C-alpha positions as CSV (number, residue, x, y, z in Angstrom):
1,M,64.7,99.8,60.1
2,F,60.8,100.5,60.1
3,M,61.4,104.3,59.5
4,Q,62.4,103.2,55.8
5,A,58.8,101.7,55.4
6,G,57.4,105.0,56.8
7,F,59.5,107.2,54.5
8,A,58.6,104.9,51.6
9,M,54.9,105.4,52.3
10,V,55.2,109.2,52.6
11,E,57.2,109.5,49.5
12,T,54.9,107.2,47.6
13,G,51.9,109.3,48.6
14,L,53.7,112.4,47.3
15,T,54.6,111.0,43.9
16,R,52.6,110.1,40.7
17,A,51.4,106.5,40.3
18,K,53.7,105.9,37.6
19,N,56.7,106.5,39.8
20,V,55.5,104.5,42.9
21,A,57.6,101.3,42.0
22,H,60.8,103.4,41.7
23,T,60.2,105.2,44.8
24,M,59.5,102.1,46.9
25,A,62.5,100.3,45.4
26,M,64.9,103.2,46.1
27,N,63.6,103.5,49.7
28,F,64.0,99.8,50.4
29,L,67.5,99.7,48.7
30,V,68.9,102.3,50.7
31,Y,68.9,100.4,54.0
32,P,70.8,97.3,52.6
33,L,73.4,99.4,51.0
34,G,73.9,101.3,54.2
35,M,74.3,98.1,56.2
36,L,76.9,96.8,53.5
37,G,78.8,100.1,53.8
38,F,78.9,99.9,57.5
39,F,80.1,96.3,57.5
40,V,82.9,97.2,54.9
41,T,84.2,100.4,56.4
42,G,82.5,101.4,59.6
43,F,83.0,98.2,61.6
44,A,86.7,98.3,61.1
45,I,86.9,101.9,62.1
46,M,84.6,101.2,65.3
47,F,86.1,97.9,66.4
48,G,89.7,97.9,65.1
49,G,92.4,96.6,67.2
50,M,90.0,95.4,70.1
51,G,90.6,91.8,69.8
52,P,88.0,89.7,71.1
53,I,86.3,92.5,72.9
54,G,84.8,93.7,69.5
55,T,83.0,90.3,69.0
56,M,82.2,89.6,72.5
57,G,85.0,87.0,72.9
58,G,84.4,84.9,69.9
59,F,86.8,86.0,67.1
60,A,90.4,87.0,67.7
61,G,90.9,88.3,64.1
62,L,90.6,91.9,65.3
63,N,93.7,92.0,67.2
64,Q,95.9,94.2,65.1
65,E,95.3,97.8,64.3
66,F,96.7,100.5,61.9
67,T,97.7,103.5,63.9
68,I,99.3,106.9,63.2
69,N,101.3,109.0,65.6
70,L,100.4,112.6,65.7
71,M,102.0,115.0,68.2
72,G,103.1,112.0,70.4
73,H,99.8,110.3,70.5
74,N,98.7,107.1,68.8
75,F,95.5,107.3,66.8
76,G,94.0,103.9,65.7
77,L,92.5,103.9,62.4
78,L,91.5,100.4,61.0
79,E,91.8,96.8,62.0
80,L,94.1,94.7,60.4
81,K,93.5,90.9,59.7
82,A,95.6,88.7,61.9
83,S,97.8,86.4,60.0
84,S,97.2,82.7,60.2
85,S,100.3,80.9,61.4
């Protein structure tokens, strides 16, 4: 996370004074957008279908998985939200 601050300082030093605010805002906005993107897509791909293992035993909502079958092997793609019944 602190690398973003370093990149912002380097880029700010290489730009004109009128563009400093835009460069800093752009560098500090990239990190939260990346975290949001990981939360929306990457977490489901990484921990899908693992049940309570994915959240260290606290949440059982990751207990279903969307899989495809290619050449006799199942490949898990995403977690599916468990139905509440």
